[in-house]
PALUM-261432 format. One line per field, with one value per residue (C-alpha): residue number from 1; y, x, z; residue in one letter. Coordinates in steps of 0.05 Angstrom, whole numbers, always signed. Example, Ala and Ser with C-alpha at 12.3 -4.5 7.8 and 13.67 -1.06 7.14 Angstrom:
PALUM-261432
vomar: 1 / 2
v: -90 / -21
u: +246 / +273
w: +156 / +143
gulum: a / s
This chain:
PALUM-261432
vomar: 1 / 2 / 3 / 4 / 5 / 6 / 7 / 8 / 9 / 10 / 11 / 12 / 13 / 14 / 15 / 16 / 17 / 18 / 19 / 20 / 21 / 22 / 23 / 24 / 25 / 26 / 27 / 28 / 29 / 30 / 31 / 32 / 33 / 34 / 35 / 36 / 37 / 38 / 39 / 40 / 41 / 42 / 43 / 44 / 45 / 46 / 47 / 48 / 49 / 50 / 51 / 52 / 53 / 54 / 55 / 56 / 57 / 58 / 59 / 60 / 61 / 62 / 63 / 64 / 65 / 66 / 67 / 68 / 69 / 70 / 71 / 72 / 73 / 74 / 75 / 76 / 77 / 78 / 79 / 80 / 81 / 82 / 83 / 84 / 85 / 86 / 87 / 88 / 89 / 90 / 91 / 92 / 93 / 94 / 95 / 96 / 97 / 98 / 99 / 100 / 101 / 102 / 103 / 104 / 105 / 106 / 107 / 108 / 109 / 110 / 111 / 112 / 113 / 114 / 115 / 116 / 117 / 118 / 119 / 120 / 121 / 122 / 123 / 124 / 125 / 126 / 127 / 128 / 129 / 130 / 131 / 132 / 133 / 134 / 135 / 136 / 137 / 138 / 139 / 140 / 141 / 142 / 143 / 144 / 145 / 146 / 147 / 148 / 149 / 150 / 151 / 152 / 153 / 154 / 155 / 156 / 157 / 158 / 159 / 160 / 161 / 162 / 163 / 164 / 165 / 166 / 167 / 168 / 169 / 170 / 171 / 172 / 173 / 174 / 175 / 176 / 177 / 178 / 179 / 180 / 181 / 182 / 183 / 184 / 185 / 186 / 187 / 188 / 189 / 190 / 191 / 192 / 193 / 194 / 195 / 196 / 197 / 198 / 199 / 200 / 201 / 202 / 203 / 204 / 205 / 206 / 207 / 208 / 209 / 210 / 211 / 212 / 213 / 214 / 215 / 216 / 217 / 218 / 219 / 220 / 221 / 222 / 223 / 224 / 225 / 226 / 227 / 228 / 229 / 230 / 231 / 232 / 233 / 234 / 235 / 236 / 237 / 238 / 239 / 240 / 241 / 242 / 243 / 244 / 245 / 246 / 247 / 248 / 249 / 250 / 251 / 252 / 253 / 254 / 255 / 256 / 257 / 258 / 259 / 260 / 261 / 262 / 263 / 264 / 265 / 266 / 267 / 268 / 269 / 270 / 271 / 272 / 273 / 274 / 275 / 276 / 277 / 278 / 279 / 280 / 281 / 282 / 283 / 284 / 285 / 286 / 287 / 288 / 289 / 290 / 291 / 292 / 293 / 294 / 295 / 296 / 297 / 298 / 299 / 300 / 301 / 302 / 303 / 304 / 305 / 306 / 307 / 308 / 309 / 310 / 311 / 312 / 313 / 314 / 315 / 316 / 317 / 318 / 319 / 320 / 321 / 322 / 323 / 324 / 325 / 326 / 327 / 328 / 329 / 330 / 331 / 332 / 333 / 334 / 335 / 336 / 337 / 338 / 339 / 340 / 341 / 342 / 343 / 344 / 345 / 346 / 347 / 348 / 349 / 350 / 351 / 352 / 353 / 354 / 355 / 356 / 357 / 358 / 359 / 360 / 361 / 362 / 363 / 364 / 365 / 366 / 367 / 368 / 369 / 370 / 371 / 372 / 373 / 374 / 375 / 376 / 377 / 378 / 379 / 380 / 381 / 382 / 383 / 384 / 385 / 386 / 387 / 388 / 389 / 390 / 391 / 392 / 393 / 394 / 395 / 396 / 397 / 398 / 399 / 400 / 401 / 402 / 403 / 404 / 405 / 406 / 407 / 408 / 409 / 410 / 411 / 412 / 413 / 414 / 415 / 416 / 417 / 418 / 419 / 420 / 421 / 422 / 423 / 424 / 425 / 426 / 427 / 428 / 429 / 430 / 431 / 432 / 433 / 434 / 435 / 436 / 437 / 438 / 439 / 440 / 441 / 442 / 443 / 444 / 445 / 446 / 447 / 448 / 449 / 450 / 451 / 452 / 453 / 454 / 455 / 456 / 457 / 458 / 459 / 460 / 461 / 462 / 463 / 464 / 465 / 466 / 467 / 468 / 469 / 470 / 471 / 472 / 473 / 474 / 475 / 476 / 477 / 478 / 479 / 480 / 481 / 482 / 483 / 484 / 485 / 486 / 487 / 488 / 489 / 490 / 491 / 492 / 493 / 494 / 495 / 496 / 497 / 498 / 499 / 500 / 501 / 502 / 503 / 504 / 505 / 506 / 507 / 508 / 509 / 510 / 511 / 512 / 513 / 514 / 515 / 516 / 517 / 518 / 519 / 520 / 521 / 522 / 523 / 524 / 525 / 526 / 527 / 528 / 529 / 530 / 531 / 532 / 533 / 534 / 535 / 536 / 537 / 538 / 539 / 540 / 541 / 542 / 543 / 544 / 545 / 546 / 547 / 548 / 549 / 550 / 551 / 552 / 553 / 554 / 555 / 556 / 557 / 558 / 559 / 560 / 561 / 562 / 563 / 564 / 565 / 566 / 567 / 568 / 569 / 570 / 571 / 572 / 573 / 574 / 575 / 576 / 577 / 578 / 579 / 580 / 581 / 582 / 583 / 584 / 585 / 586 / 587 / 588 / 589 / 590 / 591 / 592 / 593 / 594 / 595 / 596 / 597 / 598 / 599 / 600 / 601 / 602 / 603 / 604 / 605 / 606 / 607 / 608 / 609 / 610 / 611 / 612 / 613 / 614 / 615 / 616 / 617 / 618 / 619
v: +289 / +336 / +284 / +281 / +356 / +356 / +303 / +343 / +405 / +366 / +336 / +404 / +430 / +367 / +371 / +445 / +434 / +378 / +424 / +480 / +438 / +440 / +486 / +548 / +579 / +654 / +692 / +761 / +794 / +755 / +739 / +670 / +696 / +734 / +754 / +719 / +752 / +766 / +727 / +709 / +696 / +634 / +632 / +569 / +580 / +519 / +502 / +522 / +573 / +564 / +499 / +514 / +473 / +467 / +417 / +444 / +403 / +421 / +387 / +337 / +317 / +336 / +393 / +391 / +326 / +365 / +415 / +487 / +556 / +573 / +621 / +609 / +652 / +625 / +643 / +575 / +551 / +495 / +473 / +489 / +460 / +459 / +421 / +440 / +395 / +402 / +412 / +372 / +383 / +449 / +459 / +469 / +538 / +536 / +589 / +613 / +647 / +677 / +707 / +735 / +811 / +817 / +778 / +777 / +775 / +744 / +729 / +659 / +651 / +691 / +682 / +706 / +775 / +793 / +850 / +819 / +857 / +839 / +869 / +871 / +884 / +891 / +862 / +899 / +938 / +974 / +1001 / +974 / +1022 / +1013 / +952 / +908 / +852 / +791 / +739 / +675 / +711 / +771 / +841 / +854 / +923 / +972 / +1022 / +1072 / +1084 / +1045 / +973 / +951 / +927 / +919 / +883 / +893 / +839 / +784 / +724 / +653 / +677 / +713 / +648 / +638 / +643 / +712 / +746 / +816 / +854 / +919 / +960 / +953 / +981 / +928 / +946 / +1018 / +1000 / +997 / +934 / +905 / +839 / +789 / +753 / +681 / +656 / +646 / +603 / +641 / +605 / +646 / +600 / +595 / +632 / +577 / +524 / +529 / +506 / +441 / +439 / +381 / +365 / +316 / +287 / +300 / +273 / +301 / +292 / +353 / +384 / +354 / +394 / +397 / +421 / +452 / +459 / +502 / +468 / +498 / +506 / +562 / +552 / +556 / +620 / +652 / +618 / +686 / +705 / +717 / +681 / +693 / +647 / +652 / +599 / +599 / +560 / +567 / +631 / +663 / +675 / +636 / +680 / +753 / +777 / +741 / +701 / +680 / +611 / +560 / +517 / +533 / +494 / +494 / +475 / +451 / +441 / +438 / +414 / +484 / +486 / +434 / +455 / +467 / +490 / +518 / +562 / +616 / +633 / +701 / +732 / +800 / +836 / +808 / +811 / +742 / +694 / +626 / +585 / +511 / +456 / +449 / +400 / +380 / +371 / +338 / +345 / +288 / +296 / +250 / +242 / +264 / +213 / +206 / +268 / +283 / +341 / +357 / +413 / +457 / +446 / +374 / +347 / +388 / +422 / +497 / +549 / +603 / +664 / +626 / +608 / +544 / +521 / +470 / +436 / +400 / +355 / +302 / +246 / +256 / +295 / +343 / +406 / +467 / +438 / +474 / +461 / +476 / +473 / +454 / +445 / +397 / +433 / +491 / +486 / +536 / +527 / +564 / +581 / +562 / +563 / +546 / +527 / +483 / +452 / +389 / +425 / +487 / +518 / +553 / +595 / +613 / +671 / +672 / +616 / +619 / +569 / +567 / +543 / +474 / +417 / +369 / +394 / +366 / +389 / +373 / +374 / +381 / +385 / +379 / +306 / +282 / +308 / +274 / +292 / +281 / +246 / +286 / +318 / +337 / +405 / +424 / +493 / +499 / +556 / +582 / +590 / +659 / +686 / +645 / +679 / +657 / +667 / +652 / +648 / +689 / +757 / +811 / +757 / +742 / +678 / +646 / +583 / +521 / +558 / +520 / +561 / +546 / +557 / +564 / +575 / +589 / +608 / +640 / +612 / +551 / +483 / +423 / +385 / +439 / +425 / +471 / +480 / +520 / +549 / +572 / +612 / +587 / +513 / +470 / +460 / +425 / +397 / +386 / +363 / +391 / +342 / +388 / +454 / +502 / +520 / +474 / +484 / +450 / +461 / +470 / +476 / +530 / +540 / +594 / +561 / +573 / +649 / +677 / +689 / +645 / +638 / +588 / +565 / +539 / +493 / +464 / +425 / +480 / +542 / +565 / +626 / +648 / +682 / +744 / +733 / +738 / +748 / +710 / +723 / +669 / +692 / +652 / +661 / +675 / +735 / +760 / +795 / +830 / +851 / +880 / +917 / +949 / +970 / +1003 / +1037 / +1064 / +1091 / +1123 / +1158 / +1185 / +1211 / +1243 / +1280 / +1304 / +1328 / +1368 / +1399 / +1422 / +1453 / +1490 / +1515 / +1546 / +1575 / +1611 / +1636 / +1665 / +1701 / +1739 / +1763 / +1827 / +1803 / +1743 / +1697 / +1676 / +1603 / +1585 / +1558 / +1486 / +1505 / +1555 / +1547 / +1597 / +1648 / +1690 / +1757 / +1794 / +1764 / +1788 / +1859 / +1859 / +1899 / +1871 / +1808 / +1747 / +1697 / +1630 / +1583 / +1511 / +1461 / +1399 / +1338 / +1292 / +1224 / +1180 / +1119 / +1065 / +1003 / +967 / +895 / +920 / +939 / +1015 / +1060 / +1122 / +1171 / +1243 / +1293 / +1352 / +1408 / +1459 / +1523 / +1574 / +1643 / +1628 / +1581 / +1520 / +1459 / +1404 / +1350 / +1393 / +1463 / +1522 / +1574 / +1637 / +1652 / +1721 / +1764 / +1743 / +1729 / +1675 / +1604 / +1569 / +1496 / +1458 / +1388 / +1343 / +1282 / +1234 / +1173 / +1118 / +1069 / +996 / +987 / +1042 / +1013 / +1063 / +1035 / +972 / +1008 / +1026 / +1094 / +1160 / +1213 / +1283 / +1314 / +1268 / +1284 / +1251 / +1246 / +1189 / +1234 / +1279 / +1335 / +1378 / +1436 / +1471 / +1535 / +1540 / +1598
u: -139 / -78 / -45 / -108 / -110 / -36 / -48 / -108 / -67 / -10 / -61 / -88 / -17 / -3 / -65 / -53 / +19 / -1 / -53 / -2 / +49 / +12 / +48 / +11 / +14 / +8 / -4 / +22 / -21 / -72 / -119 / -135 / -155 / -108 / -105 / -61 / +9 / +6 / +46 / +34 / +87 / +72 / +107 / +109 / +108 / +127 / +122 / +196 / +220 / +292 / +298 / +310 / +284 / +213 / +180 / +126 / +68 / +31 / -34 / -23 / +45 / +113 / +132 / +207 / +239 / +287 / +287 / +280 / +266 / +204 / +179 / +163 / +134 / +82 / +28 / -3 / -72 / -75 / -72 / -9 / +14 / +79 / +115 / +176 / +225 / +188 / +115 / +60 / +31 / -8 / -78 / -80 / -87 / -128 / -99 / -137 / -106 / -162 / -168 / -238 / -249 / -279 / -257 / -276 / -216 / -226 / -173 / -147 / -171 / -225 / -239 / -298 / -281 / -237 / -250 / -273 / -246 / -274 / -245 / -282 / -227 / -226 / -173 / -108 / -119 / -179 / -225 / -295 / -352 / -424 / -400 / -451 / -433 / -478 / -482 / -518 / -552 / -576 / -547 / -504 / -478 / -472 / -416 / -416 / -342 / -310 / -287 / -269 / -321 / -303 / -345 / -318 / -326 / -353 / -386 / -398 / -463 / -420 / -399 / -431 / -426 / -402 / -394 / -395 / -418 / -391 / -381 / -312 / -281 / -269 / -244 / -262 / -332 / -360 / -393 / -425 / -394 / -402 / -346 / -340 / -372 / -326 / -345 / -323 / -319 / -313 / -278 / -286 / -235 / -240 / -294 / -342 / -303 / -315 / -318 / -283 / -282 / -242 / -305 / -379 / -391 / -337 / -334 / -339 / -274 / -237 / -209 / -240 / -207 / -247 / -218 / -246 / -217 / -216 / -166 / -141 / -124 / -51 / -65 / -90 / -45 / -24 / -95 / -104 / -161 / -190 / -236 / -291 / -327 / -400 / -442 / -518 / -515 / -465 / -393 / -344 / -283 / -295 / -267 / -234 / -174 / -118 / -116 / -165 / -161 / -195 / -180 / -229 / -185 / -245 / -314 / -374 / -445 / -473 / -426 / -470 / -502 / -493 / -424 / -401 / -347 / -337 / -277 / -268 / -220 / -211 / -186 / -241 / -294 / -316 / -339 / -368 / -401 / -387 / -432 / -465 / -440 / -476 / -435 / -466 / -423 / -430 / -427 / -394 / -422 / -378 / -338 / -279 / -289 / -234 / -224 / -153 / -128 / -68 / -34 / -43 / -47 / -112 / -77 / -73 / -48 / -95 / -91 / -59 / -90 / -133 / -141 / -197 / -183 / -240 / -223 / -257 / -228 / -275 / -337 / -355 / -395 / -400 / -385 / -408 / -364 / -389 / -355 / -389 / -376 / -415 / -464 / -475 / -534 / -510 / -449 / -387 / -376 / -390 / -353 / -377 / -322 / -305 / -252 / -237 / -208 / -225 / -200 / -234 / -189 / -204 / -154 / -146 / -177 / -194 / -212 / -286 / -266 / -245 / -291 / -304 / -307 / -329 / -344 / -396 / -393 / -452 / -452 / -527 / -522 / -505 / -482 / -431 / -399 / -329 / -307 / -302 / -236 / -224 / -192 / -162 / -141 / -79 / -77 / -6 / +7 / +4 / +58 / +58 / +46 / +91 / +68 / +101 / +68 / +123 / +100 / +145 / +186 / +220 / +218 / +251 / +291 / +247 / +183 / +142 / +127 / +80 / +105 / +51 / +54 / -8 / -25 / -90 / -91 / -61 / -76 / -72 / -29 / +17 / +86 / +111 / +183 / +203 / +273 / +318 / +381 / +370 / +366 / +308 / +278 / +214 / +177 / +101 / +52 / -20 / -57 / -118 / -84 / -94 / -45 / +5 / +38 / +86 / +108 / +180 / +212 / +263 / +334 / +384 / +405 / +337 / +350 / +355 / +315 / +257 / +218 / +174 / +163 / +100 / +104 / +47 / +90 / +87 / +99 / +132 / +132 / +173 / +148 / +176 / +231 / +219 / +273 / +266 / +304 / +311 / +330 / +363 / +328 / +395 / +405 / +335 / +351 / +408 / +363 / +310 / +364 / +388 / +318 / +311 / +377 / +358 / +292 / +330 / +375 / +316 / +284 / +351 / +352 / +281 / +299 / +358 / +317 / +266 / +319 / +351 / +285 / +268 / +338 / +333 / +264 / +291 / +346 / +295 / +258 / +263 / +306 / +348 / +365 / +438 / +455 / +457 / +522 / +530 / +567 / +519 / +442 / +394 / +378 / +318 / +317 / +310 / +375 / +410 / +383 / +327 / +267 / +218 / +185 / +186 / +136 / +163 / +183 / +167 / +213 / +176 / +220 / +199 / +234 / +243 / +280 / +294 / +332 / +359 / +384 / +455 / +476 / +490 / +432 / +419 / +363 / +345 / +311 / +274 / +248 / +196 / +213 / +158 / +161 / +173 / +214 / +246 / +219 / +269 / +273 / +299 / +315 / +274 / +306 / +279 / +287 / +305 / +247 / +231 / +166 / +195 / +202 / +268 / +277 / +338 / +359 / +404 / +434 / +465 / +508 / +508 / +565 / +545 / +596 / +563 / +527 / +472 / +453 / +430 / +372 / +346 / +328 / +364 / +365 / +362 / +389 / +451 / +509 / +577 / +637 / +607 / +551 / +562 / +512 / +501 / +454 / +431 / +389 / +341 / +295
w: +46 / +37 / -7 / -51 / -58 / -79 / -131 / -156 / -166 / -200 / -247 / -267 / -282 / -322 / -364 / -376 / -394 / -444 / -475 / -480 / -513 / -580 / -628 / -656 / -727 / -732 / -798 / -819 / -845 / -804 / -863 / -888 / -958 / -1001 / -1076 / -1126 / -1125 / -1049 / -997 / -924 / -871 / -826 / -758 / -713 / -638 / -597 / -524 / -511 / -561 / -535 / -575 / -648 / -706 / -737 / -781 / -830 / -855 / -921 / -942 / -885 / -910 / -886 / -928 / -919 / -891 / -848 / -791 / -817 / -788 / -750 / -804 / -877 / -933 / -980 / -1033 / -1044 / -1024 / -976 / -903 / -863 / -796 / -757 / -703 / -659 / -622 / -555 / -581 / -612 / -682 / -687 / -713 / -789 / -820 / -886 / -932 / -993 / -1053 / -1094 / -1166 / -1152 / -1164 / -1092 / -1030 / -957 / -910 / -839 / -785 / -777 / -706 / -667 / -593 / -553 / -525 / -585 / -632 / -698 / -762 / -830 / -895 / -962 / -1016 / -1090 / -1136 / -1149 / -1083 / -1113 / -1059 / -1062 / -1052 / -1026 / -985 / -951 / -903 / -895 / -840 / -855 / -916 / -875 / -878 / -821 / -837 / -895 / -909 / -966 / -973 / -915 / -932 / -860 / -811 / -735 / -683 / -612 / -557 / -599 / -569 / -593 / -627 / -678 / -711 / -782 / -854 / -880 / -946 / -974 / -1036 / -1065 / -1126 / -1158 / -1220 / -1275 / -1345 / -1334 / -1311 / -1244 / -1226 / -1164 / -1143 / -1088 / -1051 / -1035 / -972 / -912 / -852 / -790 / -722 / -659 / -609 / -535 / -496 / -444 / -431 / -370 / -309 / -275 / -198 / -167 / -93 / -51 / -20 / -22 / +48 / +91 / +167 / +209 / +226 / +167 / +108 / +38 / -24 / -81 / -151 / -208 / -271 / -341 / -399 / -442 / -515 / -537 / -575 / -510 / -458 / -432 / -414 / -339 / -305 / -237 / -196 / -144 / -104 / -80 / -31 / -31 / -72 / -25 / -42 / +3 / -4 / -22 / -90 / -147 / -133 / -180 / -153 / -181 / -117 / -52 / +13 / +70 / +132 / +172 / +146 / +195 / +188 / +177 / +114 / +80 / +13 / -59 / -86 / -152 / -179 / -232 / -276 / -306 / -359 / -328 / -391 / -437 / -382 / -395 / -338 / -337 / -285 / -265 / -249 / -180 / -128 / -66 / -2 / +60 / +122 / +173 / +249 / +298 / +370 / +427 / +466 / +511 / +554 / +607 / +654 / +680 / +725 / +728 / +776 / +755 / +829 / +841 / +900 / +892 / +942 / +963 / +917 / +860 / +791 / +779 / +705 / +689 / +622 / +589 / +527 / +484 / +444 / +383 / +366 / +311 / +302 / +346 / +415 / +480 / +539 / +609 / +679 / +743 / +818 / +861 / +907 / +859 / +811 / +758 / +716 / +729 / +657 / +583 / +517 / +449 / +398 / +338 / +384 / +420 / +481 / +521 / +586 / +644 / +693 / +765 / +771 / +846 / +888 / +961 / +1014 / +993 / +922 / +946 / +922 / +866 / +796 / +728 / +657 / +603 / +526 / +476 / +401 / +388 / +379 / +449 / +516 / +561 / +629 / +654 / +719 / +784 / +801 / +873 / +882 / +950 / +970 / +1012 / +1062 / +1077 / +1153 / +1182 / +1227 / +1290 / +1358 / +1415 / +1488 / +1554 / +1622 / +1653 / +1680 / +1650 / +1617 / +1684 / +1725 / +1785 / +1782 / +1792 / +1767 / +1715 / +1652 / +1596 / +1523 / +1470 / +1395 / +1352 / +1279 / +1262 / +1191 / +1157 / +1127 / +1175 / +1194 / +1221 / +1250 / +1306 / +1329 / +1391 / +1389 / +1447 / +1424 / +1354 / +1373 / +1370 / +1439 / +1422 / +1362 / +1366 / +1309 / +1308 / +1262 / +1259 / +1267 / +1322 / +1380 / +1416 / +1483 / +1532 / +1603 / +1627 / +1697 / +1684 / +1709 / +1698 / +1635 / +1605 / +1601 / +1532 / +1468 / +1446 / +1381 / +1346 / +1274 / +1239 / +1178 / +1137 / +1088 / +1033 / +1073 / +1139 / +1180 / +1241 / +1302 / +1337 / +1386 / +1462 / +1515 / +1580 / +1645 / +1700 / +1769 / +1826 / +1895 / +1929 / +1884 / +1890 / +1956 / +1925 / +1869 / +1917 / +1956 / +1892 / +1877 / +1944 / +1941 / +1874 / +1904 / +1962 / +1913 / +1878 / +1945 / +1963 / +1897 / +1908 / +1979 / +1955 / +1900 / +1952 / +1996 / +1938 / +1918 / +1987 / +1994 / +1928 / +1946 / +2013 / +1980 / +1942 / +2008 / +2049 / +2107 / +2090 / +2145 / +2151 / +2155 / +2229 / +2256 / +2273 / +2337 / +2363 / +2376 / +2355 / +2412 / +2429 / +2394 / +2461 / +2482 / +2421 / +2428 / +2379 / +2405 / +2359 / +2382 / +2336 / +2344 / +2361 / +2305 / +2315 / +2282 / +2268 / +2251 / +2197 / +2199 / +2140 / +2164 / +2113 / +2134 / +2075 / +2077 / +2092 / +2164 / +2151 / +2168 / +2130 / +2149 / +2143 / +2189 / +2163 / +2208 / +2188 / +2225 / +2235 / +2269 / +2342 / +2380 / +2353 / +2389 / +2399 / +2451 / +2507 / +2479 / +2458 / +2412 / +2383 / +2309 / +2284 / +2263 / +2192 / +2159 / +2115 / +2142 / +2149 / +2136 / +2163 / +2140 / +2180 / +2150 / +2200 / +2185 / +2236 / +2240 / +2244 / +2301 / +2342 / +2404 / +2397 / +2330 / +2363 / +2396 / +2327 / +2353 / +2352 / +2408 / +2378 / +2443 / +2445 / +2402 / +2402 / +2356 / +2317 / +2287 / +2229 / +2217 / +2156 / +2165 / +2102 / +2105 / +2047 / +2034
gulum: m / l / l / w / a / l / l / l / m / l / g / l / v / s / r / q / a / s / f / a / k / k / a / v / v / y / l / s / p / p / w / t / t / i / f / q / g / e / k / v / t / l / t / c / h / g / f / n / s / s / k / p / g / t / t / w / w / y / k / n / q / r / w / q / n / k / w / s / t / n / s / i / e / t / n / q / t / g / k / y / a / c / q / t / q / d / s / d / l / s / d / p / v / n / l / v / v / s / s / d / p / l / i / l / q / t / p / y / s / v / f / e / g / d / t / l / v / l / r / c / r / g / r / d / a / r / t / a / r / n / v / t / y / y / k / d / g / s / i / s / s / y / f / l / r / q / s / d / f / s / i / p / q / v / g / l / s / y / s / g / n / y / h / c / t / g / v / v / l / l / f / l / f / s / q / e / k / s / s / s / h / v / q / l / q / v / q / e / l / f / p / p / p / e / l / k / i / t / t / s / e / p / i / e / g / t / s / v / t / l / s / c / e / t / q / l / p / p / q / r / s / d / t / k / l / h / f / s / f / f / r / n / s / r / v / i / a / s / g / w / k / k / s / q / v / l / q / i / p / a / i / w / r / e / d / s / g / l / y / w / c / e / a / k / a / m / t / q / n / i / w / k / q / s / n / h / v / k / i / s / v / k / s / i / p / i / s / g / i / v / m / e / t / q / p / s / s / g / q / v / t / e / g / e / k / l / v / l / i / c / s / i / a / q / g / t / g / s / i / t / f / s / w / h / r / e / g / i / n / t / s / l / g / e / k / t / r / h / s / l / e / e / k / f / v / l / s / a / v / n / e / s / d / a / g / k / y / y / c / t / a / n / n / g / i / n / t / i / s / s / q / r / v / n / v / t / v / q / i / p / v / s / h / p / i / l / t / l / s / a / a / g / m / q / a / i / v / g / e / v / l / q / f / q / c / e / v / l / k / g / s / a / p / i / f / y / q / f / y / h / k / g / l / v / l / k / t / i / l / a / p / f / g / g / a / v / s / f / n / l / s / v / t / t / e / h / s / g / d / y / s / c / k / a / n / d / s / f / s / s / q / l / s / e / m / l / e / l / s / i / l / d / p / a / e / r / g / l / l / i / m / g / v / v / v / s / l / l / g / i / l / g / l / v / a / i / a / i / l / v / y / f / k / l / k / r / k / g / g / r / s / p / v / s / e / p / s / r / d / r / p / i / t / d / p / q / e / s / g / h / s / n / s / v / p / p / v / e / l / q / p / i / y / d / n / v / t / p / f / i / e / d / v / v / y / t / e / v / w / n / m / q / h / g / k / i / n / t / a / d / t / s / e / t / l / p / e / d / k / d / s / v / t / y / s / e / v / k / t / h / s / p / n / d / s / r / g / k / d / k / s / m / d / r / n / h / e / d / g / t / e / n / y / e / n / i / l / l / s
């Protein structure tokens, strides 16, 4: 089709070039009728003026049998023609040399759209008066003193037989004379164009070339023509175009109808219409429908884009593509185009978008459906959760622990790997997803960090790390002892804090009590000379004996002294008169080698060198 259009355009150029190769004769002055004694200059214009040399013909014979200049001067009646080296023989010019008293001068060539000038002249340049112009025997115009007659924008209808009458002065007398008749032919500026097409029955979707062919005469080869094309009384392309060829890249069934073109000379405002040509566009049924996916495998990861591509091998017209999924009655989407392929995009798929897809195509002639394409949506695994059955992430050697790894989301099958200190401890496949677990009897070597990884062949995730401690039973007693010692240390700090508190409080009272001596017991106030009676203070011992796993025994005794006597095992002492209470603390250290420690009881009334006492008085 494109080759035909190229050949068509080349043919137009060739025909126009052949027509333009004809030489043209121009007259100066432009009149074809002159009086005797006057001369006319004839100039020959060839196809290529750069090549010199012209041959003149007079009365159908070679005037000079040699190449001469392109211009000659003559005053002889007859037909003149010329030819250049690169041009064909020109049309003849009929020159009339008259001896009449009155002549009508007309231009050599007149084309439609030109301004026609007629001149009625008397002999010896005498001006004619009362001039009347006639066309085909009828008066066309009358001028009292003007001898020139102009008709602007003449058409083909102005062709005819012209002559004029007028009063001229002859031998001192004025006489009315009539000129000879002149046959005037107004030529077409260009003939009506002919519309040519590559084919009158194109197939939908193919290209069609329209050509609006016409020719300009050599005398008007520089005239600018513009063209316009129409279908069913409507213009195809808006405005006038300089090109006489219009190419329709793809023609469709709705483009069928009557076509024609118009050519217009913009300066002369002359336009002409071509013949009408009927174009019937043929349709082709749809065939060879295929649906493809991107990704091409039909497997798409959740959240990614899925593209459904529907294409046909052939089919013409306006095609409607539609996409469907089994189980859904309505279409997912439709597109109507003059195209053999269209795409439908799911921007972000989810698990519910999995299924079988297909597409259909319809061009008003037939409807066909594609094969089903299975689309699977792959779900990336979520972060796995690792759990151990050890309470507080601690266990004893020989204890059986359960290790479990689970993902809440992910496409099956899922591969699980358990890691201990960065090394693979166990690999388990879950064909249908879900959690996996295994049991392990632990040893001290199983202490350390643990993690698990989940992999579903296109994504993987690692769990958080857990730290497991494995204890040996032989070391467990030492651990408990350390805990007890720590608790005792905390209790000792609390007791000291309480003693300090009461001591500070007593110093702020009215009658501070001095710290009792370790060597002297507290006596009754009456024995020390005090007249005031002081109620007895009872000292109540509080024992907190803790026997750790080691042999040393540490314990404390705390007495609460009230006003009155101090009650001990076998003594009674009276405190000084004081409203504030006094608290004493005794801390005793018992040597494991002491025989009294074997009785696991302490006698408050018995003191020996192996006991150390520290009495602190707190207010």
